[in-house]
Backbone as a ProteinNet text record, in pm:
[ID]
protein_1_A
[PRIMARY]
MPFLVQNVEPATVPIVHAVSRDVPGNAYVGPDGLFSFTGRRAAVRRPSRAARNPATAARLWQRTAALLDVAPAIRVPGE
[TERTIARY]
3040.3	2965	2824.4	2815.3	2685.6	2591.4	2644.6	2557.4	2482	2515.5	2448.2	2343.2	2332.3	2235.8	2155.4	2043	1963.4	1904.7	1853.3	1793.3	1667.3	1619.5	1505	1381.2	1346.9	1222.1	1216.9	1315.9	1307	1321.3	1389.4	1405.7	1274.6	1182	1054.6	951.5	975.3	877.2	838.9	933.8	894	815.3	848.1	777.1	632.5	613.7	478	400.7	465.5	400.8	356.5	442.7	412.1	292.6	275.8	165.7	38.8	46.6	-71	-126.6	-62.4	-108.2	-143.4	-208.9	-242.2	-121.4	-33.8	88.3	68	100.2	81.2	168.7	119.2	199.1	326.3	427	555.5	620.6	598.3	658.9	766.9	861.7	966.1	937.7	928.8	907.4	1031.6	1097.1	1219	1238.6	1346.2	1374.8	1394.1	1366.7	1376.9	1515.6	1611.5	1744.7	1836.1	1961.8	2063.7	2069.5	2053	2057.3	1959.5	1857.3	1755	1812.8	1925.9	1983.3	1920.7	1901.2	1844.9	1743.8	1670.4	1575.3	1469	1392.1	1289.8	1151.6	1129.2	997.2	1009.7	896.4	891.9	871	945.6	931.3	887.9	788.2	742.7	805.4	880.5	951.5	926.2	952	947.8	1078.8	1072.6	1195.7	1287.9	1414.6	1512.1	1480.8	1541.3	1522.1	1564.4	1674.5	1720.5	1618.2	1554.9	1455.6	1328.5	1303.7	1184.9	1212.9	1335.5	1374.4	1328.1	1239.5	1188.5	1297.9	1399	1507.3	1587.2	1612.2	1682.3	1598.5	1468.4	1378.8	1379.6	1378.5	1379.6	1509.5	1622.9	1752.3	1757	1708.1	1706.1	1618.9	1502.1	1410.2	1474.1	1535.6	1599.3	1716.7	1796.9	1913.4	1869.3	1768.1	1715.4	1663.2	1586.7	1533.3	1646.5	1751.1	1864.5	1937.3	1959.6	2028.7	1948.7	1816.7	1730.8	1695.3	1736.5	1708.7	1558.7	1483.3	1338.3	1298.4	1184.8	1129.5	1037.5	1055.5	966.9	821	735.1	593.3	516.4	578.7	511.5	599.9	536.7	610.9	656.7	783.2	838.1	816.4	757.1	739.7	873.3	874.8	996.9	1071.9	1029.5	1097.7	1048.8
-7734.8	-7616.4	-7654.8	-7725.9	-7772.3	-7658.6	-7539.7	-7428.8	-7371.6	-7414	-7365.6	-7462.1	-7578.6	-7677.6	-7729.8	-7791	-7853.1	-7982.9	-8062.9	-8190.5	-8168.2	-8275.2	-8266.7	-8209.9	-8260.3	-8217.4	-8066.3	-8005.7	-7860.6	-7783.1	-7841.3	-7772.9	-7763.8	-7855.1	-7853.4	-7759.8	-7711.9	-7626.7	-7503.9	-7426.2	-7310.6	-7348.9	-7461.1	-7504.3	-7537	-7615.2	-7651.7	-7526.3	-7436.1	-7311.1	-7231.1	-7221.7	-7142	-7196.2	-7327.1	-7384.8	-7408.4	-7399	-7430.7	-7311.6	-7198.6	-7079.9	-6970.1	-6868.1	-6752.9	-6659	-6677.9	-6599.2	-6496.4	-6369.8	-6269	-6297.3	-6257.5	-6271.3	-6189.7	-6227.5	-6158.4	-6162.7	-6271.2	-6287.5	-6394.6	-6385.6	-6486.6	-6563	-6693.1	-6776.4	-6862.1	-6846.5	-6922.1	-6943.9	-7010.5	-7033.8	-6901.5	-6901	-6777.6	-6755.5	-6839.9	-6828.3	-6731.8	-6734.3	-6645.6	-6652.4	-6540.4	-6527.4	-6621.2	-6666	-6757	-6890.3	-6931.2	-7061.7	-7173.3	-7147.7	-7248.2	-7181	-7259.8	-7204.6	-7306.6	-7276.9	-7369.8	-7337	-7213.3	-7172.7	-7110.3	-7100.7	-7033.6	-6884.9	-6804	-6659.4	-6607.3	-6519.9	-6458.2	-6320.1	-6296.8	-6169.8	-6108.7	-5981.9	-5914	-5946.1	-5981	-6010.5	-5888.3	-5913	-5804.8	-5713.1	-5596.6	-5501.7	-5564	-5637.5	-5702.5	-5803.9	-5876	-5976.2	-5912.5	-5786.5	-5716.6	-5632.4	-5633.3	-5550.1	-5613.6	-5546.5	-5604.5	-5632.1	-5547.5	-5569.9	-5694.7	-5713.4	-5833	-5957.2	-5948.4	-6061.6	-6097.2	-5997	-6021.8	-6089.6	-6042.1	-6104.6	-6249.2	-6273.5	-6409.5	-6499.8	-6451.3	-6529.6	-6560.8	-6460.5	-6480.5	-6577.4	-6562	-6649.8	-6793.9	-6810.7	-6944.2	-7009.9	-6934.4	-6987.7	-7026.5	-6944.6	-6975	-7101.2	-7114.1	-7232	-7359.8	-7348.6	-7465.3	-7485.7	-7391.7	-7396	-7407.6	-7319.2	-7313.4	-7169.6	-7154.4	-7021.2	-6987.3	-6870.6	-6834.1	-6835	-6893.5	-6904.8	-6777.4	-6689.4	-6564.4	-6447.3	-6335	-6213.3	-6150	-6114.9	-6052.7	-5902.4	-5840.1	-5695.1	-5625.3	-5526.7	-5452.7	-5501.9	-5613.3	-5663.3	-5590.7
3769.8	3800.5	3847.3	3958.2	4006.4	4044.8	4070.8	4108.1	3988.2	3866.2	3745.9	3693	3752.8	3705.4	3823.6	3792.3	3897.4	3845.9	3936.3	3898.9	3816.6	3756	3665	3733.4	3850.6	3915	3938.7	4005.9	4023.7	3892.5	3795.9	3667.4	3590.8	3617.2	3545.4	3607.4	3727.6	3796	3712.2	3658.1	3577.4	3452	3390.7	3269.9	3303.7	3409.2	3450.7	3491.4	3561.1	3601.7	3479	3379.8	3260.3	3183.6	3181.4	3102.8	3184.2	3316.8	3397.3	3474.9	3465.9	3538	3438.1	3487.6	3404.8	3404.7	3307.9	3296.5	3185.5	3211.1	3106.7	2985	2868.4	2747.2	2759.2	2685.1	2685.4	2823.7	2897.5	3029.1	3021.7	3113	3126.1	3254.6	3246.3	3364.8	3382.4	3494.9	3520	3668.3	3706.6	3847.7	3921.8	4051.5	4129	4189.2	4156.3	4214.1	4140.1	4178.1	4124.2	3972.4	3906.7	3760.5	3689.5	3759.5	3704.1	3657.4	3713.7	3678.8	3761.4	3888.9	3978	4069.4	4141.3	4236.9	4271.3	4373.9	4420.7	4365.6	4325.6	4277.3	4139.2	4072.9	3943.6	3967.3	3896.9	3905.3	3769	3768.7	3644.3	3639.1	3533.9	3520.8	3383.8	3375.1	3246.5	3175.1	3047.3	2973.8	2968.6	2945.6	2936.9	2819.6	2818.5	2708.8	2576.2	2575.8	2451.8	2402.1	2493.2	2453.6	2398.6	2433	2384.2	2260.1	2210.3	2097	1965.7	1889.4	1764.8	1661.2	1653.5	1557.2	1594.5	1722.1	1768.5	1741	1765.3	1738.3	1590.2	1503.9	1359	1317.1	1370.8	1337.4	1385.9	1506.2	1560	1474	1435.7	1352.9	1217.8	1154.9	1024.4	1034.3	1136.7	1153.8	1180.8	1263.2	1291.9	1164.9	1085.4	959.8	865.5	859.4	771.9	818.8	948.6	1001.4	978.5	984.7	964	818	734.2	590.6	563.2	628.6	608.7	578.2	514.6	490.4	607.3	668	778.5	733.8	815	781.7	813.3	891.3	924.7	886.7	868.1	836	967.1	973.6	1092.9	1082.5	1184.9	1180.4	1159.5	1075.6	1047.7	926.3	867.8	747.7	626
[MASK]
+++++++++++++++++++++++++++++++++++++++++++++++++++++++++++++++++++++++++++++++

């Protein structure tokens, strides 16, 4: 499935863009290609509705902490 992956250099473009540019908080920075899998430039997008859902974020945080067997260091809103 070569259309779903890219070489290291183009894959790092969104990462470098995210840390070196003025990107708004709560933004998604990824490749500008099909479904954000590949692309030549970094695209700044608004995260999906699911990614902005506080209940989903809390479940993800709790599940991650449980899998890593750690106590969350911060309080999750809604808990």
